[in-house]
C-alpha positions as CSV (number, residue, x, y, z in Angstrom):
1,M,78.1,151.7,123.3
2,F,78.4,153.5,126.7
3,G,75.5,151.4,128.1
4,E,77.8,148.7,129.2
5,Y,80.2,151.1,130.8
6,F,77.2,152.7,132.6
7,D,76.2,149.3,134.0
8,V,79.7,148.7,135.3
9,A,79.9,152.2,136.8
10,F,76.5,151.9,138.3
11,F,77.3,148.6,140.1
12,F,80.7,149.9,141.2
13,V,79.1,153.0,142.8
14,A,76.3,150.9,144.3
15,G,78.9,148.6,145.9
16,V,80.9,151.5,147.3
17,V,77.7,153.1,148.7
18,L,76.6,149.8,150.2
19,V,79.9,149.3,152.0
20,L,79.9,152.9,153.3
21,L,76.3,152.5,154.4
22,I,77.2,149.3,156.3
23,Y,80.1,151.1,158.0
24,L,77.9,154.0,158.9
25,L,75.2,151.8,160.4
26,N,77.8,149.9,162.4
27,W,79.2,153.1,163.8
28,F,75.7,154.4,164.6
29,F,74.4,151.2,166.3
30,A,77.5,149.7,167.8
31,P,77.6,149.8,171.6
32,R,80.1,152.2,173.1
33,T,82.1,150.4,175.8
34,R,85.3,151.3,177.6
35,H,88.3,149.1,176.9
36,T,89.8,147.8,180.2
37,E,92.6,145.4,180.8
38,R,90.3,142.8,182.0
39,R,87.9,143.2,179.1
40,D,90.7,143.0,176.5
41,T,92.2,139.7,177.8
42,S,91.5,136.5,176.0
43,Y,88.8,134.3,177.4
44,E,89.9,130.8,178.5
45,C,86.8,129.3,180.1
46,G,87.0,131.3,183.3
47,D,90.7,130.6,183.9
48,E,93.3,133.2,184.0
49,P,95.1,133.4,180.6
50,V,98.6,132.1,180.5
51,G,101.0,133.8,178.1
52,S,100.1,135.7,175.0
53,G,97.2,135.0,172.8
54,F,99.4,135.1,169.7
55,V,101.4,132.0,169.0
56,N,104.0,131.6,166.3
57,Y,103.4,128.3,164.5
58,D,106.2,126.2,163.2
59,I,106.8,126.7,159.5
60,R,106.7,122.9,158.9
61,F,102.9,122.9,159.4
62,Y,102.3,125.0,156.3
63,P,103.5,122.4,153.7
64,F,101.1,119.9,155.3
65,A,98.2,122.4,155.1
66,L,99.0,123.2,151.5
67,L,99.2,119.6,150.5
68,F,96.0,118.8,152.3
69,V,94.2,121.6,150.4
70,L,95.7,120.5,147.1
71,F,94.7,116.9,147.4
72,D,91.3,117.7,148.9
73,V,90.4,119.9,146.0
74,E,91.6,117.3,143.6
75,A,89.5,114.7,145.3
76,I,86.4,116.9,144.6
77,F,87.3,116.8,140.9
78,L,87.4,113.0,141.1
79,F,84.0,112.8,142.6
80,A,82.6,115.0,139.7
81,W,84.3,112.6,137.3
82,V,82.7,109.6,138.9
83,A,79.3,111.2,138.6
84,A,79.8,111.7,134.8
85,F,81.8,108.6,134.1
86,K,79.4,106.8,131.8
87,S,78.8,109.8,129.5
88,L,82.6,110.5,129.2
89,G,83.6,107.2,127.7
90,L,87.2,106.2,127.0
91,F,88.4,109.7,126.4
92,G,87.2,110.7,129.9
93,F,88.9,107.7,131.4
94,V,92.2,108.5,129.8
95,E,92.0,112.1,130.9
96,V,91.4,111.1,134.5
97,M,94.3,108.7,134.4
98,V,96.6,111.5,133.2
99,F,95.1,113.7,136.0
100,I,95.8,111.0,138.6
101,G,99.3,110.5,137.2
102,V,100.0,114.2,137.7
103,L,98.7,113.8,141.3
104,V,100.9,110.8,142.0
105,A,103.9,112.6,140.5
106,G,103.3,115.6,142.7
107,L,102.9,113.4,145.8
108,L,106.2,111.5,144.9
109,Y,107.9,114.9,144.4
110,A,106.7,116.2,147.8
111,W,107.7,112.9,149.4
112,K,111.2,113.0,147.9
113,K,111.7,116.7,149.0
114,G,110.8,115.7,152.5
115,A,107.6,117.8,152.7
116,L,105.8,114.9,154.3
117,R,108.4,114.4,157.1
118,W,106.9,115.6,160.3
119,V,110.0,116.0,162.4
């Protein structure tokens, strides 16, 4: 009964030890250098940096990124469906049509809400 708990505890302890060992090795072998103003500036191909290295992106880029990831992952599911199309038969075809219908509904909803409007 306790064998399964022992396995989980063993792998947990092994993971913690491994992480601590990696941190210890990094601390031991890492080069020690002084931080200077010139060393800490961002590198821009030999040119003097202009402005800060941190830029606030406009919030309207995020819906585009989320929609891209959403439809990209769903395209992967469609490629898997194409590979197994013959073995799935009519049931698989109907299921994928429902899946595509949900995709189209989501796209139309995003379009209606203005998430695809750039400016």
